[in-house]
C-alpha positions in Angstrom: 6.2 -96.5 -53.1 10.0 -97.0 -53.2 12.5 -94.8 -51.3 13.4 -92.7 -54.4 9.7 -92.1 -55.3 9.1 -91.0 -51.7 12.0 -88.6 -51.9 10.8 -87.1 -55.2 7.2 -86.7 -53.9 8.6 -84.9 -50.8 10.7 -82.6 -52.8 7.7 -81.7 -55.1 5.6 -81.0 -52.1 8.3 -78.8 -50.6 8.8 -76.9 -53.8 5.0 -76.3 -54.1 4.8 -75.0 -50.6 7.5 -72.5 -51.4 5.8 -71.4 -54.6 2.6 -70.6 -52.7 4.4 -68.2 -50.4 4.1 -65.3 -52.7 4.7 -62.7 -50.0 8.0 -64.2 -48.8 11.2 -62.7 -49.9 13.4 -59.5 -49.8 14.4 -59.1 -53.5 17.3 -57.2 -54.9 15.7 -54.5 -57.2 18.0 -55.3 -60.1 16.7 -58.8 -60.2 13.0 -58.1 -60.0 12.6 -58.6 -63.7 13.5 -62.3 -63.2 10.5 -62.8 -60.9 7.2 -64.1 -62.3 5.6 -60.8 -63.5 2.3 -62.5 -64.1 2.0 -63.4 -60.4 3.0 -59.9 -59.4 0.4 -58.4 -61.7 -2.2 -60.7 -60.2 -1.2 -59.4 -56.8 -1.9 -55.9 -58.1 1.5 -54.5 -59.2 1.1 -52.2 -62.2 4.6 -50.9 -62.4 7.3 -52.3 -64.7 10.6 -53.5 -63.3 12.3 -50.5 -64.9 10.0 -48.1 -63.0 11.1 -49.8 -59.8 14.8 -50.0 -60.6 16.6 -48.2 -63.4 20.2 -46.8 -63.7 19.5 -44.4 -66.6 16.0 -43.2 -65.8 14.1 -42.0 -62.8 12.7 -44.9 -60.8 11.4 -45.8 -57.4 14.9 -46.6 -56.1 15.9 -43.0 -56.5 13.4 -42.0 -53.8 14.6 -44.5 -51.2 17.5 -43.8 -48.8 19.5 -45.6 -46.2 19.2 -43.3 -43.2 22.4 -43.4 -41.1 22.9 -47.1 -42.1 20.3 -48.2 -39.6 16.9 -47.2 -41.0 15.2 -46.4 -44.3 13.7 -43.1 -45.5 11.9 -41.9 -48.6 11.8 -38.6 -50.5 8.2 -37.2 -50.6 8.8 -33.8 -52.3 10.9 -32.2 -55.0 12.6 -30.2 -52.2 14.3 -33.0 -50.4 11.6 -33.6 -47.8 12.2 -37.1 -46.3 9.8 -39.3 -44.3 10.9 -41.9 -41.9 9.9 -43.4 -38.5 9.8 -41.5 -35.3 11.9 -44.2 -33.7 14.4 -43.8 -36.5 14.7 -40.1 -35.9 14.6 -40.6 -32.1 18.3 -39.9 -31.5 18.2 -36.8 -33.6 15.1 -35.5 -31.8 16.7 -36.3 -28.4 19.9 -34.6 -29.3 18.0 -31.4 -30.2 16.0 -31.6 -27.0 16.6 -30.1 -23.6 14.6 -29.8 -20.4 13.6 -26.3 -21.7 12.8 -27.5 -25.3 11.6 -31.1 -24.8 10.9 -32.1 -28.4 10.6 -35.7 -27.3 7.6 -34.9 -25.1 6.1 -31.9 -27.0 7.1 -32.6 -30.6 8.8 -30.2 -33.0 7.7 -28.5 -36.2 9.7 -26.2 -38.3 7.4 -23.6 -39.8 10.0 -22.5 -42.3 13.2 -24.0 -43.7 15.2 -21.5 -41.5 13.8 -23.3 -38.4 15.0 -26.8 -39.5 17.5 -28.3 -37.1 20.9 -29.7 -38.2 22.1 -33.1 -37.0 25.8 -33.7 -36.9 26.8 -37.2 -38.1 23.5 -38.1 -39.6 23.6 -39.0 -43.3 21.5 -40.6 -46.0 22.7 -42.7 -48.9 21.0 -43.2 -52.3 21.7 -46.3 -54.4 23.2 -45.1 -57.7 23.6 -48.6 -59.2 24.3 -52.2 -58.4 26.2 -54.7 -60.5 26.8 -58.5 -60.4 30.5 -59.0 -59.9 30.3 -62.7 -59.0 32.4 -63.9 -62.0 35.2 -61.4 -61.3 35.3 -62.3 -57.6 35.2 -66.1 -58.2 38.0 -65.8 -60.6 40.2 -64.3 -57.8 39.3 -67.0 -55.3 39.1 -70.0 -57.5 40.8 -73.1 -56.1 41.4 -71.6 -52.6 40.3 -74.3 -50.1 41.5 -72.8 -46.8 38.8 -70.4 -45.4 41.2 -67.9 -44.0 43.1 -67.6 -47.3 39.8 -67.4 -49.1 38.7 -64.6 -46.9 42.0 -62.7 -47.4 41.7 -63.0 -51.2 38.0 -62.0 -51.0 38.9 -58.8 -49.0 41.6 -57.9 -51.5 39.4 -58.3 -54.7 36.3 -56.7 -53.2 38.4 -53.7 -52.1 39.8 -53.4 -55.6 36.4 -53.6 -57.3 34.9 -51.0 -54.9 38.0 -48.7 -55.3 37.7 -48.9 -59.1 34.0 -47.9 -58.9 34.8 -44.9 -56.7 37.7 -43.7 -58.7 37.1 -40.2 -60.2 33.7 -39.8 -58.5 32.3 -38.6 -55.2 30.5 -41.9 -54.8 31.0 -44.6 -52.1 31.1 -48.2 -53.1 31.1 -51.6 -51.5 30.9 -55.3 -52.6 28.5 -57.5 -50.6 28.3 -61.3 -50.3 25.1 -63.1 -51.0 23.9 -66.7 -50.5 26.7 -67.2 -47.9 29.4 -66.4 -50.4 28.1 -67.9 -53.6 27.3 -64.6 -55.3 28.7 -61.0 -55.0 27.3 -57.6 -56.0 28.8 -54.2 -56.2 26.7 -51.3 -54.7 27.5 -47.6 -55.5 26.0 -44.9 -53.3 25.8 -41.2 -53.2 25.9 -40.0 -49.6 24.5 -36.6 -48.3 25.7 -35.4 -44.9 23.4 -32.4 -44.3 20.2 -33.8 -43.0 17.9 -31.5 -40.9 15.0 -32.2 -38.6 11.8 -30.8 -40.0 9.0 -32.2 -37.9 8.2 -34.8 -35.3 5.0 -35.5 -33.4 5.2 -35.7 -29.6 6.1 -39.2 -28.2 2.5 -39.5 -27.1 1.8 -39.9 -30.9 5.1 -41.2 -32.3 5.6 -43.8 -29.5 2.0 -44.3 -28.4 1.8 -47.6 -26.7 5.5 -47.7 -25.8 7.0 -51.0 -24.8 3.6 -52.5 -24.0 2.4 -52.3 -27.6 5.9 -52.8 -29.2 5.8 -55.7 -31.7 2.0 -56.1 -31.1 -1.2 -55.9 -33.1 -3.7 -54.1 -32.9 -1.6 -50.9 -32.8 -2.3 -47.2 -32.8 1.1 -45.6 -33.2 1.9 -42.5 -35.3 5.5 -43.6 -35.8 6.8 -41.0 -38.2 9.1 -38.0 -38.4 10.2 -35.6 -41.2 13.7 -34.5 -42.2 15.1 -32.6 -45.2 18.2 -33.5 -47.2 20.4 -30.6 -48.3 23.0 -30.4 -50.9 25.7 -27.9 -52.0 24.6 -25.2 -54.4 25.8 -27.5 -57.2 23.4 -30.2 -56.1 26.2 -32.5 -54.9 26.8 -33.7 -51.3 28.3 -31.2 -49.0 28.9 -30.8 -45.3 26.4 -28.7 -43.3 26.4 -25.0 -44.4 23.9 -22.2 -44.4 24.7 -21.9 -48.1 23.3 -25.4 -48.8 20.1 -25.8 -50.7 17.3 -28.5 -50.4 18.2 -31.5 -52.5 16.1 -32.1 -55.7 15.9 -35.9 -55.8 15.7 -37.8 -59.1 12.4 -39.2 -57.9 10.0 -38.5 -55.0 6.9 -40.6 -54.1 3.5 -39.2 -54.7 1.4 -39.5 -51.5 -2.0 -41.2 -51.8 -4.9 -40.2 -49.6 -7.1 -42.9 -51.1 -5.9 -45.4 -48.5 -5.9 -49.1 -48.7 -8.5 -51.8 -48.5 -8.3 -55.6 -47.8 -6.5 -57.3 -50.7 -4.8 -54.2 -52.1 -1.3 -54.6 -53.4 1.6 -53.3 -51.2 5.3 -53.1 -51.8 7.9 -52.2 -49.2 11.2 -50.8 -50.4 14.0 -50.4 -48.0 17.3 -51.5 -46.4 16.6 -54.6 -44.2 19.5 -55.2 -41.8 19.9 -59.0 -41.5 17.9 -62.2 -41.6 19.0 -65.8 -41.1 16.5 -67.7 -43.1 18.9 -70.5 -44.0 19.9 -71.1 -40.4 19.9 -74.8 -39.6 18.3 -76.7 -36.7 21.5 -76.6 -34.7 21.6 -72.8 -34.9 17.9 -72.6 -33.9 18.6 -74.8 -30.8 21.6 -72.7 -29.8 19.5 -69.5 -30.1 16.7 -71.0 -28.0 18.9 -72.6 -25.3 21.8 -70.2 -24.9 22.1 -66.9 -26.8 18.6 -65.5 -26.5 18.1 -66.2 -22.7 21.5 -64.6 -22.0 20.7 -61.4 -23.9 17.2 -61.1 -22.4 18.5 -61.4 -18.8 21.2 -58.8 -19.3 19.0 -56.3 -21.0 16.3 -56.8 -18.5 18.7 -55.8 -15.7 19.9 -52.7 -17.6 16.4 -51.6 -18.3 15.5 -51.7 -14.7 18.4 -49.4 -13.8 17.6 -46.9 -16.6 13.8 -46.9 -15.9 14.4 -46.0 -12.2 16.9 -43.2 -12.9 14.9 -41.8 -15.9 11.7 -41.6 -13.8 13.5 -39.6 -11.1 15.1 -36.9 -13.3 13.9 -35.3 -16.5 17.4 -34.5 -17.7 18.4 -38.1 -17.3 15.2 -39.2 -19.0 16.1 -37.1 -22.1 19.7 -38.2 -22.0 18.9 -41.9 -22.0 15.7 -41.9 -24.0 17.3 -43.2 -27.1 19.5 -45.7 -25.4 16.6 -47.1 -23.4 14.5 -47.5 -26.5 17.3 -49.4 -28.3 17.8 -51.8 -25.4 14.1 -52.3 -24.9 13.3 -53.0 -28.5 15.6 -56.0 -28.9 15.0 -57.1 -25.3 11.4 -57.7 -26.3 12.4 -59.0 -29.7 14.5 -61.9 -28.3 11.7 -62.8 -25.8 9.2 -63.0 -28.7 11.6 -64.8 -31.0 12.2 -67.5 -28.5 8.5 -67.9 -27.8 7.5 -68.2 -31.4 10.4 -70.4 -32.5 9.1 -72.9 -29.9 5.4 -72.4 -30.6 5.8 -72.8 -34.4 8.1 -75.8 -34.2 10.7 -74.1 -36.3 13.5 -76.5 -35.2 11.5 -79.5 -36.4 10.7 -77.8 -39.7 14.4 -77.1 -40.2 15.2 -80.7 -39.4 12.8 -82.0 -42.0 14.4 -79.8 -44.7 17.8 -81.0 -43.6 16.7 -84.7 -43.9 15.3 -84.0 -47.4 18.6 -82.3 -48.4 20.8 -85.1 -47.1 18.7 -87.7 -48.9 18.8 -85.7 -52.1 22.6 -85.3 -51.9 23.2 -88.9 -51.2 21.0 -90.1 -54.0 23.6 -89.2 -56.6 27.3 -89.9 -56.4 28.3 -86.5 -57.8 25.9 -84.6 -55.5 27.2 -86.6 -52.6 30.8 -85.6 -53.3 29.8 -82.0 -53.6 27.1 -81.5 -51.0 27.1 -84.6 -48.8 29.3 -83.2 -46.0 27.7 -79.7 -45.8 25.3 -80.4 -42.9 27.9 -82.4 -40.9 30.3 -79.5 -41.2 27.6 -77.1 -39.9 26.7 -79.4 -37.1 30.3 -79.7 -36.0 30.8 -76.0 -36.2 27.8 -75.2 -33.9 28.8 -78.0 -31.5 32.4 -76.6 -31.3 31.1 -73.1 -30.5 28.4 -74.3 -28.1 30.4 -73.7 -24.9 31.3 -70.2 -25.7 27.9 -68.8 -26.8 26.9 -67.5 -23.4 30.3 -66.0 -22.7 30.2 -64.4 -26.1 26.8 -62.7 -25.4 28.1 -61.5 -22.0 31.3 -60.0 -23.2 29.4 -57.7 -25.5 26.1 -57.1 -23.7 27.4 -57.0 -20.1 31.0 -56.2 -20.7 31.9 -53.8 -23.5 28.5 -52.3 -23.7 27.3 -53.0 -20.2 28.2 -49.4 -19.1 29.1 -46.6 -21.4 32.3 -45.8 -19.6 33.8 -49.2 -20.6 33.7 -48.8 -24.3 34.6 -45.1 -24.1 37.6 -46.0 -22.0 38.7 -48.6 -24.5 38.4 -46.1 -27.4 40.3 -43.4 -25.6 42.9 -45.8 -24.4 43.7 -46.7 -28.0 44.3 -43.0 -28.7 46.2 -42.4 -25.5 48.7 -45.1 -26.5 49.9 -43.0 -29.3 49.4 -39.7 -27.5 51.8 -40.7 -24.7 54.6 -41.3 -27.2 54.2 -38.1 -29.1 56.6 -35.2 -28.7 55.2 -31.7 -28.0 54.3 -29.9 -31.2 51.4 -29.0 -33.5 50.4 -32.6 -34.1 50.2 -33.4 -30.4 48.3 -30.2 -29.8 45.7 -31.1 -32.4 45.3 -34.6 -30.8 45.0 -33.0 -27.4 42.1 -30.8 -28.6 40.4 -33.8 -30.2 40.7 -35.8 -27.0 39.2 -33.0 -25.1 36.3 -32.7 -27.5 35.7 -36.5 -27.3 35.7 -36.3 -23.5 33.4 -33.4 -23.4 30.9 -35.1 -25.7 31.0 -38.3 -23.6 30.3 -36.6 -20.3 27.5 -34.5 -21.9 25.8 -37.7 -22.9 26.4 -39.8 -19.8 25.1 -39.5 -16.3 27.9 -41.1 -14.3 25.8 -42.2 -11.3 23.6 -44.1 -13.7 26.5 -45.5 -15.5 28.1 -46.7 -12.3 24.8 -48.6 -11.5 24.8 -50.2 -14.9 28.4 -51.3 -14.4 27.7 -52.9 -11.0 24.6 -54.8 -12.2 26.2 -56.1 -15.4 29.5 -57.1 -13.7 27.6 -59.1 -11.2 25.6 -60.9 -13.9 28.8 -61.6 -15.8 30.6 -63.1 -12.8 27.5 -65.2 -11.9 26.6 -66.6 -15.3 29.8 -67.1 -17.2 32.3 -69.9 -16.6 35.4 -68.7 -14.7 37.8 -69.5 -17.5 35.8 -67.4 -20.0 35.7 -64.3 -17.7 38.1 -61.4 -18.2 41.4 -61.6 -16.2 40.5 -59.0 -13.6 37.2 -60.8 -12.8 39.0 -64.1 -12.4 41.1 -62.6 -9.7 38.1 -61.4 -7.7 37.3 -63.4 -4.6 34.0 -65.3 -4.2 31.3 -63.2 -2.8 32.6 -59.9 -4.3 30.5 -56.9 -3.5 30.1 -55.6 -7.1 28.5 -52.3 -5.9 31.6 -51.6 -3.9 33.8 -52.6 -6.8 31.9 -50.2 -9.1 32.2 -47.4 -6.6 35.9 -47.9 -6.3 36.5 -48.0 -10.1 34.3 -44.9 -10.8 35.8 -42.9 -7.9 39.4 -43.7 -9.0 39.5 -43.9 -12.7 40.6 -41.0 -14.8 38.0 -42.0 -17.4 35.0 -41.6 -15.2 35.4 -38.0 -14.1 35.6 -35.0 -16.4 38.1 -33.0 -14.4 40.4 -36.0 -13.9 40.3 -36.9 -17.5 41.0 -33.3 -18.7 43.9 -33.0 -16.2 45.3 -36.2 -17.6 45.0 -35.0 -21.2 46.9 -31.9 -20.2 49.6 -33.7 -18.2 49.6 -37.4 -19.3 51.2 -39.9 -16.9 52.2 -43.3 -18.3 52.2 -45.0 -14.9 48.7 -43.7 -14.0 47.4 -44.7 -17.4 48.8 -48.3 -17.0 47.3 -48.6 -13.5 43.9 -47.1 -14.2 41.1 -49.5 -12.9 38.7 -48.8 -15.7 41.5 -49.0 -18.2 42.2 -52.5 -16.9 38.6 -53.5 -17.1 38.3 -52.3 -20.7 41.6 -54.0 -21.8 40.7 -57.3 -20.2 37.2 -57.3 -21.7 38.5 -56.5 -25.1 41.1 -59.3 -24.8 38.2 -61.7 -24.2 36.2 -60.3 -27.1 39.1 -60.4 -29.6 40.3 -63.8 -28.3 37.0 -65.4 -29.2 37.9 -65.1 -32.9 41.0 -67.3 -32.3 39.2 -69.8 -30.1 36.4 -70.2 -32.6 38.4 -69.9 -35.8 38.2 -73.5 -36.8 34.5 -73.7 -35.9 33.7 -70.5 -37.8 35.6 -71.8 -40.9 33.6 -75.0 -40.8 30.3 -73.1 -40.5 31.2 -70.7 -43.3 32.1 -73.4 -45.7 29.3 -75.8 -44.7 26.7 -73.0 -45.0 28.0 -71.9 -48.4 27.8 -75.4 -49.8 24.4 -76.0 -48.2 22.9 -72.9 -49.8 24.3 -73.7 -53.2 22.9 -77.2 -52.8 19.4 -76.0 -51.9 19.3 -73.9 -55.0 20.3 -76.8 -57.1 17.8 -79.1 -55.3 14.9 -76.8 -56.1 15.6 -75.3 -59.5 12.1 -73.9 -60.0 12.1 -71.9 -56.8 13.1 -68.2 -56.8 15.6 -68.1 -53.9 16.1 -64.7 -52.3 19.3 -63.9 -50.3 19.3 -63.1 -46.6 19.0 -59.4 -45.8 22.4 -57.6 -45.4 21.5 -53.9 -45.4 21.2 -53.6 -49.1 18.1 -52.2 -50.9 15.3 -54.8 -51.2 11.7 -54.9 -52.4 9.0 -57.0 -50.8 5.6 -57.7 -52.4 2.4 -58.4 -50.5 -1.2 -57.5 -49.9 -3.3 -55.9 -47.2 -4.7 -58.8 -45.2 -6.0 -59.7 -41.7 -4.9 -62.8 -39.8 -5.9 -65.2 -37.1 -3.4 -65.3 -34.3 -5.0 -68.2 -32.4 -8.2 -70.3 -32.4 -11.3 -68.2 -32.4 -9.6 -64.8 -32.9 -9.3 -62.8 -36.1 -7.5 -59.5 -36.3 -8.8 -57.1 -38.9 -6.4 -55.3 -41.1 -6.7 -51.8 -39.8 -7.1 -49.7 -36.6 -8.8 -46.3 -36.1 -8.4 -43.4 -33.9 -11.3 -44.8 -31.9 -9.0 -47.5 -30.7 -6.3 -45.0 -29.7 -8.8 -43.0 -27.6 -10.0 -46.2 -26.0 -6.5 -46.9 -24.8 -6.0 -43.5 -23.4 -4.6 -43.4 -19.8 -3.4 -40.0 -18.4 -1.6 -41.9 -15.6 0.5 -44.1 -17.9 3.2 -42.4 -20.0 2.8 -45.0 -22.7 -0.9 -44.2 -23.3 -1.2 -40.4 -22.9 -3.1 -38.6 -25.7 -2.1 -34.9 -26.2 -4.9 -32.4 -25.6 -4.9 -31.0 -29.1 -5.5 -34.4 -30.6 -8.3 -35.2 -28.1 -10.0 -31.9 -29.1 -9.8 -32.8 -32.8 -11.1 -36.3 -32.1 -14.0 -34.9 -30.1 -15.0 -32.7 -33.0 -14.5 -35.6 -35.4 -12.4 -33.1 -37.4 -10.7 -35.6 -39.8 -11.1 -33.5 -43.0 -10.1 -35.1 -46.3 -8.1 -37.8 -44.4 -11.2 -39.7 -43.2 -12.1 -43.1 -44.7 -15.3 -43.9 -46.5 -17.1 -44.3 -43.2 -15.9 -40.9 -41.9 -13.4 -42.4 -39.5 -9.6 -41.8 -39.3 -7.5 -44.9 -39.8 -4.2 -45.1 -37.9 -2.4 -48.3 -38.7 -2.8 -51.2 -41.1 -1.1 -54.6 -41.7 0.1 -56.3 -44.9 1.8 -59.6 -45.8 5.1 -57.9 -46.7 8.4 -59.4 -45.6 10.5 -57.0 -43.5 13.1 -57.0 -40.7 15.1 -54.5 -38.7 16.5 -51.7 -41.0 13.2 -51.7 -42.9 11.9 -49.3 -40.3 10.8 -46.2 -42.2 10.4 -48.1 -45.4 7.6 -46.8 -47.7 4.6 -48.9 -48.3 3.8 -48.3 -52.0 0.7 -49.3 -53.9 0.5 -50.9 -57.3 0.9 -47.6 -59.1 3.9 -46.3 -57.2 2.2 -44.1 -54.6 3.0 -43.9 -50.9 0.1 -45.3 -48.8 1.9 -46.2 -45.6 5.0 -46.2 -43.5 6.3 -49.5 -42.2 7.5 -49.5 -38.6 7.1 -52.9 -37.0 6.4 -56.6 -37.2 3.8 -58.6 -35.2 4.3 -60.8 -32.1 3.0 -64.0 -33.6 5.8 -64.0 -36.2 8.8 -62.9 -34.1 10.6 -66.0 -35.4 10.3 -64.5 -38.9 14.0 -63.5 -39.2 14.8 -67.2 -39.1 11.6 -68.7 -40.7 9.0 -66.9 -42.7 5.5 -67.7 -41.3 3.0 -66.9 -44.2 -0.2 -67.4 -42.2 0.6 -64.9 -39.5 3.6 -62.8 -40.6 2.5 -59.2 -41.0 4.1 -55.8 -41.5 2.6 -53.0 -39.3 2.4 -49.6 -41.0 1.2 -46.1 -40.3 -1.6 -45.1 -42.7 -0.5 -42.1 -44.6 -3.8 -40.4 -44.0 -3.0 -40.4 -40.3 0.4 -39.0 -41.0 -1.0 -36.2 -43.1 -3.8 -35.5 -40.6 -1.3 -35.1 -37.7 0.9 -32.8 -39.8 -2.0 -30.7 -41.1 -4.7 -30.7 -38.4 -2.8 -31.3 -35.2 0.6 -29.6 -35.9 -0.8 -26.9 -38.2 2.1 -27.5 -40.6 0.1 -27.5 -43.8 3.0 -25.9 -45.7 4.6 -29.4 -45.6 1.5 -30.9 -47.1 1.7 -28.3 -49.9 5.2 -29.6 -50.8 3.9 -33.1 -51.5 2.3 -34.5 -54.6 -1.0 -35.7 -53.3 -3.1 -38.3 -55.1 -6.8 -38.0 -54.5 -8.4 -40.0 -57.3 -7.6 -42.1 -60.4 -7.0 -39.0 -62.6 -4.4 -37.5 -60.2 -2.9 -41.0 -59.8 -2.4 -41.3 -63.6 -0.9 -37.8 -63.8 1.4 -38.5 -60.9 2.8 -41.7 -62.5 3.2 -40.0 -65.8 5.2 -37.1 -64.3 7.2 -39.3 -61.9 8.7 -41.6 -64.5 9.0 -39.3 -67.5 12.8 -39.1 -67.6 
């Protein structure tokens, strides 16, 4: 066989492999109609594309919200009741908790709307519509070769398009880039700012298994919480007010108590944060060798400090519960990603694709001119950035966010710069009040002894693991063998930013000299100088990477015209299609597709905070009181897995069956596919979800909050399913 025949055979095989991966992909809802509808029907989807996404009629997308920009939620009643994950609502639960009312530990249930708790700053956004504006954007940037000039033109035209969409409305709009800048779409949102906590199980249910079970299967976690979205009396967004009324959404999801069985169709619908599926082998190598190990080491050190202080003091435990969970989640994520990238040989798989691409590009003179240099540009870009990767991780993880006082100091310093120059008067008085409020909020949320420990630990790691020339200026001046505990003690005992009384006194009587000489102010300024300076240092490399990646992705789509390419996740609404399915993590082991409450009780350990089972739940279990939520065998299912494609941001996404009913709540991925954000692994990649029957059972039987169940549209059989679908999509 000649070289050209070998190339064509390889490309045909590669395309076939992609076509077999039916579950891979996070699809823009507007474009679902372009997918192979026959394949989707064979998987079990009975809904039409218009029932999933429509601008003029009620559709599934009208029940899905971006929660705070970091998670997903869904409407499950006509009165604005919203379901999401416990870990998505964790900060709101924590902020409403105290030592006296410890909702994290004990749970919270509003027995009437009057008891629901407001959450300042929390919002949800509904997608009103999306629109392809690629032609309009490309016209504005046509012929611009320089990347910085191209980016400036892009910013200008996308702002103009978004501004035009917002004009005369209360909507918010943005234009997002797709396929590394080859396509552009406008998204128009309606944002509601009055979101109240309705119900949350205790952490012994919502976080059962803790860090030990995080990212693992089998799982027994009731990871859910309930909120309610409120609107003004006119039904439009409004700030919190007692006069607000529950939102009546355009669509809410019927809730099925029929459950799922192996092979059943599942669709997730949510706002995945980011993936890097088109990352090249050089990017994989950099993550494996430099970025991931640096992040893991820093986060491990921070977790040890927090764990010790939280165990010693309940007030500190509540204060840092959310922060600890956030750090721990991606600490374990990067450990798992590194392990699976190596185990699954992802770098070699990327290299094989790159070799095929280069051969395809060079086989035709026109393709060579257009695509032949793309991979070399990417290689040079990664190579040029290689020496700054570790320093880049440290300036963020150990520097600006190493201790809370650092970033707080930088933010306040920016305000103080203007404040010191202002003449006395109403404007300065208003700014003085705002500074006092910001200071008060910071000290309410920060335990300074803990923060000082975090500062000492992260500063030590920074000095030990980053090349001297990439360290902040103050650190470069420190002598070898510096006692970082002593340095931290000095900074925290002297800085105006680390003591509430000193800071309030400064706000009342600002002193320019004291401000300029403040030790934490110096730390924050020097760290930010390193952070902002990285953009200039890597400007040329970033430009090469951006251009090379854009060309590479365009070439891939031309190289495989029969493949439906999906864009990387970027916090826009996406649908994923899959089926309930077990998997084999390793030789001789098969994981079934669901877990039951029997498994939860088998894990119970009263001496381990991660595996405590609340007394009321144990009593219900002992009585086998599962009611109508039991499966056909009389047991209560807790979690199940499916082949859907998700990532961070999908947390809280509904798992919807073929007729549009809610059957589960997605909350995690599995350990064996932790490389999934970079490379989809069809044989082992699974989405872990809470079975809705377990959610309903906890609400009804354990919490005694049956009034919330009464709000929902429950589907119990085929007849009620047909009626629910008819009512849901009638207008």
